[in-house]
C-alpha positions as CSV (number, residue, x, y, z in Angstrom):
1,M,5.0,-213.9,-76.2
2,T,6.9,-211.4,-78.2
3,D,7.6,-207.7,-78.0
4,A,5.1,-205.5,-79.8
5,T,5.8,-202.5,-81.9
6,N,5.9,-199.0,-80.6
7,G,2.8,-196.8,-80.5
8,Q,1.2,-193.9,-78.6
9,G,-2.2,-192.8,-77.6
10,S,-4.2,-190.2,-79.5
11,R,-4.2,-186.8,-77.8
12,V,-7.3,-184.8,-77.3
13,R,-6.7,-181.1,-76.3
14,D,-8.6,-180.4,-73.1
15,H,-7.4,-177.7,-70.7
16,A,-10.6,-177.8,-68.7
17,S,-11.1,-180.0,-65.6
18,P,-14.4,-181.8,-65.3
19,T,-16.4,-181.1,-62.2
20,V,-16.2,-183.9,-59.7
21,D,-19.5,-184.5,-57.9
22,T,-18.9,-184.7,-54.2
23,T,-22.5,-184.4,-53.2
24,G,-25.0,-187.1,-52.5
25,G,-27.9,-188.2,-50.3
26,P,-27.9,-188.0,-46.5
27,A,-24.9,-189.6,-45.0
28,Q,-25.5,-192.9,-43.2
29,S,-22.6,-193.5,-40.8
30,M,-21.4,-197.0,-40.2
31,N,-21.6,-198.4,-36.7
32,P,-18.2,-199.7,-35.8
33,G,-18.1,-203.4,-34.9
34,S,-21.7,-204.1,-36.1
35,A,-22.7,-206.1,-39.2
36,A,-21.4,-204.8,-42.4
37,S,-24.9,-203.9,-43.6
38,S,-26.2,-202.3,-40.4
39,G,-25.5,-198.7,-41.4
40,L,-27.5,-199.0,-44.6
41,P,-30.5,-196.8,-45.4
42,A,-33.7,-198.5,-44.4
43,V,-34.8,-199.8,-47.9
44,E,-31.3,-201.1,-48.8
45,Q,-31.0,-202.8,-45.4
46,Q,-34.4,-204.5,-45.8
47,E,-33.5,-205.7,-49.3
48,H,-30.1,-206.9,-48.2
49,R,-31.5,-208.8,-45.2
50,A,-34.0,-210.6,-47.5
51,A,-31.2,-211.5,-49.9
52,V,-29.2,-212.9,-47.0
53,Q,-32.1,-215.0,-45.8
54,E,-32.7,-216.4,-49.3
55,I,-29.0,-217.4,-49.9
56,R,-28.9,-219.1,-46.5
57,R,-32.0,-221.0,-47.5
58,A,-30.6,-222.0,-50.9
59,Y,-27.3,-223.0,-49.3
60,A,-29.0,-225.2,-46.7
61,A,-31.0,-226.9,-49.6
62,I,-27.9,-228.1,-51.4
63,P,-27.7,-231.9,-50.7
64,P,-24.9,-233.1,-48.4
65,G,-21.8,-234.2,-50.4
66,A,-22.8,-232.1,-53.5
67,K,-20.1,-229.7,-54.7
68,V,-21.0,-226.1,-53.9
69,R,-20.4,-223.5,-56.6
70,L,-21.5,-219.9,-57.4
71,A,-23.7,-219.1,-60.4
72,K,-21.4,-216.4,-61.8
73,R,-21.3,-215.1,-65.4
74,T,-17.6,-214.3,-65.3
75,S,-14.4,-215.6,-63.7
76,N,-10.9,-214.3,-63.5
77,L,-9.5,-217.7,-62.3
78,F,-7.2,-219.6,-64.7
79,R,-7.6,-223.2,-63.5
80,F,-8.6,-225.0,-66.7
81,R,-8.9,-228.6,-65.5
82,D,-10.3,-231.7,-67.2
83,P,-13.3,-233.2,-65.3
84,A,-12.4,-236.0,-63.0
85,P,-12.7,-239.5,-64.5
86,G,-16.3,-240.7,-64.1
87,A,-17.6,-237.4,-63.0
88,G,-21.1,-236.7,-64.3
89,P,-22.9,-233.4,-64.8
90,G,-24.9,-233.9,-61.7
91,Q,-21.8,-234.0,-59.5
92,A,-21.1,-230.3,-60.2
93,G,-23.7,-229.3,-57.8
94,P,-26.3,-226.5,-58.1
95,G,-25.0,-223.0,-58.5
96,L,-25.9,-220.5,-55.8
97,D,-27.6,-217.4,-57.2
98,V,-25.5,-214.5,-55.9
99,S,-26.9,-211.8,-58.2
100,A,-28.4,-210.0,-55.2
101,F,-24.9,-209.3,-53.9
102,S,-23.6,-207.7,-57.1
103,R,-24.2,-204.1,-56.4
104,V,-23.0,-201.2,-54.3
105,L,-25.3,-200.8,-51.4
106,H,-24.2,-197.4,-50.1
107,V,-21.5,-194.8,-50.4
108,D,-20.9,-192.4,-47.5
109,P,-18.8,-189.5,-49.0
110,Q,-18.3,-187.9,-45.6
111,A,-17.0,-191.0,-43.9
112,R,-15.3,-192.1,-47.1
113,T,-16.7,-195.6,-46.8
114,A,-18.8,-197.9,-48.9
115,V,-20.9,-200.9,-48.2
116,V,-20.6,-203.3,-51.2
117,G,-22.1,-206.6,-52.2
118,G,-19.3,-209.2,-52.3
119,M,-20.0,-210.1,-56.0
120,T,-19.9,-206.5,-57.2
121,T,-17.4,-205.9,-60.0
122,Y,-14.8,-203.2,-59.6
123,E,-16.2,-201.6,-62.8
124,D,-19.5,-201.0,-61.0
125,L,-17.8,-200.1,-57.7
126,A,-15.5,-197.5,-59.3
127,D,-18.4,-196.0,-61.2
128,A,-20.4,-195.6,-57.9
129,T,-17.6,-194.1,-56.0
130,L,-16.1,-191.8,-58.7
131,R,-19.4,-189.9,-58.6
132,Y,-18.4,-188.6,-55.3
133,G,-14.7,-187.9,-56.2
134,L,-13.7,-191.1,-54.4
135,M,-12.2,-194.5,-55.2
136,P,-11.3,-197.7,-53.4
137,L,-7.7,-197.6,-52.1
138,V,-6.7,-200.4,-54.5
139,V,-8.6,-201.1,-57.8
140,P,-7.5,-204.3,-59.5
141,Q,-6.8,-203.8,-63.2
142,L,-9.6,-205.9,-64.7
143,K,-13.2,-204.6,-64.8
144,T,-14.9,-207.9,-63.9
145,I,-12.8,-208.7,-60.8
146,T,-15.2,-208.7,-57.9
147,L,-14.6,-207.1,-54.5
148,G,-15.2,-210.4,-52.7
149,G,-12.9,-212.1,-55.2
150,A,-10.1,-209.6,-54.7
151,V,-10.3,-210.0,-51.0
152,T,-10.5,-213.8,-50.8
153,G,-8.2,-214.3,-53.7
154,L,-5.9,-211.2,-53.2
155,G,-5.5,-208.4,-55.7
156,I,-3.0,-205.7,-56.3
157,E,-2.6,-202.6,-58.5
158,S,-0.4,-199.5,-58.9
159,T,-1.5,-198.0,-55.6
160,S,-0.3,-201.2,-53.7
161,L,3.1,-199.7,-52.8
162,R,1.3,-197.1,-50.6
163,S,-2.1,-198.9,-49.9
164,G,-1.3,-202.6,-49.8
165,M,-3.9,-205.1,-51.1
166,P,-7.7,-204.7,-51.3
167,H,-8.4,-206.7,-48.1
168,E,-6.3,-204.2,-46.0
169,S,-8.9,-201.4,-46.6
170,V,-11.8,-203.7,-45.6
171,T,-13.2,-202.8,-42.1
172,S,-15.9,-205.4,-41.9
173,M,-16.9,-208.5,-43.8
174,E,-20.3,-210.3,-43.8
175,I,-19.6,-213.9,-44.6
176,L,-21.7,-216.9,-45.4
177,T,-19.5,-219.6,-43.8
178,G,-19.1,-223.2,-44.9
179,D,-21.3,-224.4,-42.1
180,G,-24.2,-222.2,-43.1
181,R,-23.9,-219.3,-40.7
182,V,-23.7,-215.7,-41.6
183,V,-21.2,-213.9,-39.4
184,T,-19.6,-210.5,-39.4
185,A,-15.8,-210.5,-39.1
186,T,-13.8,-207.5,-38.1
187,A,-10.3,-207.0,-36.8
188,D,-11.4,-206.9,-33.2
189,N,-14.5,-209.0,-32.7
190,E,-15.1,-212.7,-32.0
191,H,-14.5,-213.5,-35.7
192,A,-11.2,-211.7,-35.9
193,D,-9.3,-214.9,-36.9
194,L,-11.7,-215.3,-39.9
195,Y,-11.2,-211.6,-40.8
196,R,-7.4,-212.2,-40.9
197,G,-7.6,-215.6,-42.5
198,F,-10.2,-214.9,-45.2
199,P,-7.7,-213.3,-47.6
200,N,-6.2,-216.1,-49.8
201,S,-8.8,-218.6,-48.8
202,Y,-10.5,-218.6,-52.2
203,G,-14.0,-219.3,-51.1
204,T,-13.0,-222.4,-49.1
205,L,-14.1,-221.0,-45.8
206,G,-17.2,-219.1,-47.0
207,Y,-18.4,-216.3,-49.3
208,A,-18.4,-212.6,-48.7
209,L,-21.9,-211.2,-48.9
210,S,-21.1,-207.6,-48.1
211,L,-18.0,-205.7,-47.2
212,T,-17.4,-202.2,-45.7
213,I,-14.4,-200.6,-47.3
214,E,-12.4,-197.4,-47.0
215,L,-12.3,-195.0,-49.9
216,E,-9.8,-192.2,-50.8
217,P,-10.3,-188.9,-52.7
218,V,-9.2,-188.6,-56.3
219,K,-8.5,-185.9,-58.8
220,P,-10.0,-185.8,-62.3
221,F,-6.8,-186.8,-64.0
222,V,-3.6,-188.9,-63.7
223,H,-0.3,-187.5,-65.0
224,L,1.9,-190.4,-66.1
225,R,5.7,-190.4,-66.6
226,H,7.4,-193.4,-68.1
227,F,11.0,-193.9,-66.9
228,P,13.2,-196.2,-69.0
229,F,15.8,-198.7,-67.5
230,R,18.4,-200.7,-69.3
231,N,19.0,-203.4,-66.7
232,P,16.9,-205.0,-64.0
233,E,19.2,-203.9,-61.1
234,A,18.6,-200.3,-61.9
235,C,14.9,-200.8,-62.2
236,M,14.7,-202.5,-58.8
237,D,16.9,-199.8,-57.2
238,A,14.4,-197.2,-58.5
239,I,11.5,-199.1,-57.0
240,A,13.3,-199.1,-53.6
241,Q,13.9,-195.4,-54.0
242,I,10.2,-194.7,-54.8
243,A,9.2,-196.7,-51.8
244,A,11.4,-194.6,-49.5
245,D,10.8,-191.2,-51.0
246,G,7.2,-191.4,-52.5
247,S,8.4,-189.9,-55.7
248,F,10.8,-190.3,-58.6
249,G,12.5,-187.8,-60.8
250,G,10.6,-185.0,-59.0
251,H,7.3,-186.8,-59.9
252,R,4.9,-187.8,-57.1
253,A,4.2,-191.5,-56.9
254,D,0.5,-191.9,-56.3
255,F,0.6,-194.8,-58.7
256,V,3.6,-197.1,-59.7
257,D,3.8,-200.1,-62.0
258,G,6.0,-201.1,-64.8
259,T,6.6,-203.1,-68.0
260,A,9.6,-205.2,-68.8
261,F,10.0,-206.0,-72.6
262,S,13.5,-207.5,-72.1
263,L,16.4,-207.4,-69.7
264,D,17.6,-204.2,-71.4
265,E,14.3,-202.5,-72.0
266,M,12.0,-201.9,-69.1
267,Y,9.9,-199.0,-67.9
268,L,8.5,-197.8,-64.6
269,T,5.3,-195.8,-65.0
270,V,4.8,-193.3,-62.2
271,G,1.4,-191.6,-61.9
272,A,0.4,-188.5,-59.9
273,F,-3.1,-187.2,-59.4
274,S,-3.7,-184.0,-61.4
275,D,-6.4,-181.3,-61.5
276,V,-5.7,-180.5,-65.1
277,A,-4.7,-182.2,-68.3
278,P,-2.9,-180.4,-71.1
279,W,-4.0,-183.3,-73.3
280,R,-5.8,-186.6,-72.8
281,S,-5.0,-189.9,-74.4
282,D,-7.5,-192.6,-75.3
283,Y,-6.4,-196.3,-75.3
284,T,-9.8,-197.7,-75.9
285,G,-9.6,-197.1,-79.6
286,E,-6.8,-197.8,-82.1
287,H,-4.0,-197.0,-79.7
288,I,-2.7,-199.6,-77.3
289,Y,-1.7,-198.7,-73.7
290,Y,1.3,-201.1,-73.1
291,Q,2.9,-199.9,-76.3
292,S,2.6,-196.3,-75.2
293,V,5.0,-196.7,-72.3
294,R,7.9,-196.8,-74.8
295,G,7.2,-193.2,-75.6
296,P,6.4,-190.3,-75.4
297,R,7.7,-190.1,-71.9
298,E,4.6,-188.6,-70.3
299,D,0.9,-188.9,-70.7
300,F,-2.5,-187.8,-69.2
301,L,-5.5,-189.9,-68.6
302,S,-8.8,-189.3,-66.9
303,I,-9.0,-191.1,-63.6
304,R,-11.5,-193.6,-65.0
305,D,-9.5,-194.3,-68.1
306,Y,-6.4,-194.8,-65.9
307,L,-8.1,-197.4,-63.7
308,W,-9.0,-199.4,-66.8
309,R,-6.0,-198.7,-69.0
310,W,-5.0,-202.4,-68.9
311,D,-8.5,-203.9,-69.4
312,T,-9.0,-202.9,-73.1
313,D,-6.3,-205.3,-74.3
314,W,-6.2,-207.5,-71.2
315,F,-2.7,-206.1,-70.7
316,W,-1.1,-207.5,-73.9
317,C,-3.0,-210.7,-74.0
318,S,-5.4,-209.6,-76.8
319,R,-2.6,-210.3,-79.3
320,P,-3.5,-214.0,-80.1
321,F,-7.0,-212.9,-81.2
322,G,-5.6,-210.4,-83.7
323,V,-7.2,-207.4,-81.9
324,Q,-3.9,-205.5,-82.0
325,N,-3.8,-205.8,-85.8
326,P,-4.9,-202.3,-87.0
327,L,-7.2,-203.8,-89.7
328,I,-8.9,-206.3,-87.3
329,R,-9.1,-203.7,-84.5
330,R,-11.0,-201.3,-86.8
331,F,-13.8,-203.8,-87.1
332,W,-13.7,-205.4,-83.6
333,P,-16.5,-203.5,-81.7
334,R,-15.1,-201.4,-79.0
335,R,-17.6,-202.8,-76.5
336,Y,-16.0,-206.2,-77.0
337,R,-12.5,-205.0,-76.3
338,R,-12.6,-206.1,-72.7
339,S,-10.8,-208.7,-70.5
340,D,-13.9,-210.8,-69.8
341,V,-14.5,-211.2,-73.6
342,Y,-11.0,-212.4,-74.2
343,R,-11.1,-214.7,-71.1
344,S,-14.3,-216.3,-72.5
345,L,-12.5,-216.9,-75.8
346,V,-9.6,-218.5,-74.0
347,A,-12.0,-220.8,-72.1
348,F,-13.7,-221.8,-75.3
349,V,-10.4,-222.6,-77.1
350,R,-9.1,-224.5,-74.1
351,R,-12.3,-226.5,-73.6
352,H,-12.2,-227.7,-77.2
353,R,-8.4,-228.0,-77.5
354,L,-8.5,-225.9,-80.7
355,Y,-5.1,-224.4,-80.3
356,D,-3.4,-227.6,-79.3
357,T,-4.9,-229.4,-82.3
358,L,-3.8,-226.7,-84.7
359,E,-0.2,-226.6,-83.4
360,A,0.0,-230.4,-83.6
361,H,-1.2,-230.3,-87.3
362,R,1.5,-227.8,-88.0
363,G,4.1,-230.1,-86.5
364,R,5.0,-227.7,-83.7
365,P,6.0,-228.7,-80.2
366,P,3.4,-228.6,-77.5
367,R,3.1,-225.4,-75.5
368,E,2.6,-224.9,-71.8
369,A,0.4,-222.2,-70.4
370,V,2.4,-220.0,-67.9
371,I,-0.2,-217.7,-66.3
372,Q,1.1,-216.5,-62.9
373,D,1.6,-213.6,-60.5
374,V,4.4,-213.9,-58.0
375,E,5.7,-211.5,-55.3
376,I,9.5,-211.3,-54.8
377,P,11.3,-209.0,-52.3
378,V,12.6,-206.0,-54.3
379,G,16.2,-206.9,-53.4
380,R,15.9,-210.2,-55.2
381,G,13.8,-208.9,-58.1
382,A,16.6,-208.6,-60.5
383,E,17.6,-212.2,-59.9
384,F,14.1,-213.3,-60.7
385,L,13.9,-211.3,-63.9
386,R,17.2,-212.8,-65.1
387,F,16.1,-216.3,-64.2
388,F,12.8,-215.7,-66.0
389,A,14.4,-214.4,-69.2
390,A,16.8,-217.3,-69.4
391,D,14.6,-220.2,-68.4
392,V,11.1,-219.1,-69.5
393,G,11.6,-216.4,-72.0
394,M,8.2,-214.8,-72.1
395,S,7.7,-211.1,-72.6
396,P,6.4,-208.6,-71.7
397,V,6.3,-209.0,-67.9
398,W,4.2,-206.7,-65.6
399,L,6.0,-205.2,-62.6
400,C,3.9,-203.9,-59.7
401,P,5.6,-202.9,-56.4
402,L,3.7,-203.5,-53.2
403,R,4.0,-203.7,-49.4
404,L,1.6,-204.3,-46.6
405,R,-0.2,-201.1,-45.6
406,G,0.4,-201.6,-41.9
407,A,1.7,-203.9,-39.3
408,Q,-1.2,-206.4,-39.5
409,T,-0.2,-209.7,-41.0
410,W,-2.5,-212.1,-42.9
411,P,-1.7,-215.7,-42.0
412,L,-2.6,-217.5,-45.3
413,Y,-0.3,-215.3,-47.4
414,P,2.7,-214.5,-45.2
415,M,4.4,-211.3,-46.1
416,K,6.7,-209.2,-43.8
417,P,5.4,-205.8,-42.7
418,G,7.6,-203.0,-44.1
419,E,9.2,-205.2,-46.7
420,V,8.9,-204.0,-50.3
421,Y,8.0,-206.7,-52.8
422,V,7.5,-206.6,-56.6
423,N,4.7,-208.5,-58.2
424,F,5.8,-210.1,-61.6
425,G,2.8,-210.9,-63.8
426,F,3.2,-213.1,-66.9
427,W,0.4,-214.6,-68.9
428,G,0.8,-216.7,-72.1
429,T,2.3,-219.9,-73.5
430,V,5.8,-221.1,-74.1
431,P,7.0,-224.2,-76.0
432,L,8.0,-227.2,-73.9
433,P,11.6,-228.4,-74.3
434,P,11.9,-231.9,-75.8
435,G,11.1,-234.6,-73.4
436,R,9.5,-232.2,-70.9
437,A,5.9,-232.7,-69.7
438,D,3.2,-230.0,-69.1
439,G,3.9,-228.1,-65.9
440,Y,7.7,-228.0,-66.4
441,H,8.0,-224.2,-66.5
442,N,5.4,-223.6,-63.8
443,R,7.3,-226.0,-61.5
444,I,10.7,-224.3,-62.0
445,I,9.0,-220.9,-61.4
446,E,7.6,-222.2,-58.1
447,E,11.0,-223.4,-57.0
448,Q,12.7,-220.1,-57.9
449,V,10.0,-218.1,-56.1
450,A,10.6,-220.1,-52.9
451,A,14.4,-219.8,-53.3
452,L,14.1,-216.0,-53.5
453,G,11.8,-215.7,-50.4
454,G,8.7,-214.9,-52.4
455,Q,5.1,-216.0,-52.7
456,K,2.9,-217.1,-55.5
457,G,-0.8,-216.2,-56.1
458,L,-3.2,-219.1,-56.4
459,Y,-5.6,-218.0,-59.1
460,S,-4.0,-220.2,-61.7
461,T,-2.4,-223.6,-61.9
462,S,-0.2,-224.8,-59.1
463,F,2.0,-227.9,-58.7
464,Y,3.0,-228.0,-55.1
465,S,2.9,-231.2,-53.1
466,E,0.7,-231.0,-50.0
467,D,3.7,-230.7,-47.7
468,Q,5.1,-227.9,-49.8
469,F,1.8,-226.1,-50.1
470,W,0.9,-226.1,-46.4
471,A,4.5,-225.0,-45.5
472,R,4.1,-222.0,-47.8
473,Y,0.5,-221.1,-46.9
474,N,0.3,-221.7,-43.2
475,G,-1.4,-225.1,-43.0
476,P,-2.0,-225.0,-39.2
477,A,-3.8,-221.6,-39.3
478,Y,-5.9,-222.8,-42.2
479,A,-6.8,-226.1,-40.6
480,A,-8.0,-224.2,-37.5
481,L,-10.2,-221.9,-39.5
482,K,-11.6,-224.8,-41.5
483,R,-12.6,-226.7,-38.3
484,E,-14.3,-223.5,-36.9
485,Y,-16.2,-222.4,-40.0
486,D,-16.6,-225.4,-42.2
487,G,-16.2,-228.4,-39.9
488,D,-18.1,-230.8,-42.1
489,G,-16.1,-229.8,-45.2
490,R,-19.0,-228.7,-47.3
491,L,-16.7,-226.4,-49.3
492,A,-13.6,-227.7,-51.0
493,G,-10.3,-227.4,-49.1
494,L,-7.7,-224.9,-50.2
495,Y,-5.2,-227.4,-51.5
496,D,-8.0,-229.4,-53.3
497,K,-9.3,-226.3,-55.0
498,C,-6.1,-224.5,-55.9
499,V,-3.8,-227.4,-56.8
500,R,-6.0,-230.4,-57.5
501,G,-8.6,-228.2,-59.2
502,Q,-11.6,-229.7,-57.4
């Protein structure tokens, strides 16, 4: 991937603040320690219980040995695997209809909690909570990521330095387990081990049907300042300072992320909630958000536009489709400038090998997809950036600082409480060196992440051996959970799903 040209958002003069609706229906307080759905209003509770009974029936009807999958319209996973030799269509197994779990069941503005179906997208969740001047503590950057997906598969965003990951603000999970039970897991009940082990289990222990989450108050706007850095060491030092002080350059750090275009051009974007906006930018039209961080040095977005600033162009990954070309962009309908549309296009191209065939006809070397997010301790972050620039050479790279919200640890994704990490996200393709096979770059990234004391997310391709994998992702803890909640192995195991692609 190559650097893009500079640009900035269009500014709309708007000195007035919109009214944030903080009223709603009668509050329904949640009962601590009870099922995630027990505090729902009567109608919603009845409908949810009926949906739970139906999915249990449908799950029990799947023949033994058949692969279990969810009937979902969208996915944010990037494991494009060829079917196993000899596998027929019937071996895919029937899809569980999870549409009944794709809505916000209840928002309690007084308690600042919400009860949410596990298949609810963050787009729908944010719309439901913003009505009350509230938002989830962490809102992953793509609209069609689901709450259950962000919890079982991990998620981060620019509030993760102060609020951790999405699963850390979940107080209760209602889970359909692999053995067909529906259990409620909390931090202090008989299913506490499942509560702690569900994050990073990727649907191999069960599926979240509903979750109770904490919310936080918002203001109508976010005031952004973009701080430039000319080397990775200075950028990592600034992240450490923000983690310690909660601000940078006199600007409060309610949100922090960054963009590295090269080793001598990188930016940290620090956002602060604001009641007013002297102007407002729009990055859903002709202007492109990631280009804007190069200047001007400050910006204002509505809170909703801020949450989805990356989705319009799927960070910078809309480039291969020509959407960032001004002429094409003018005729590409705005409603199709979304991450799920681009992801569907990628799946089509990969399935039919269109890009590989075109490159081969042009006599160009094969390319390897390098689509990963990794977390590195901030003190080793500059080393990682220098390695990545020299050995992979893809740009831009997303930077997102994070740390665990509290002292609680999560066994399947070991991170040290209090330690500041930086997530490096990179998504694209790079040419393979002569004589190297597919997976070359991904393997050296895995090795470097381990050498620097980091961790790698599992939503995309992985190449670990079984011994390496279980050493990094707590094999004994996972095995104990698998025995307890999916003893017959109806769901794929974590290594089989995330590495073998089964």
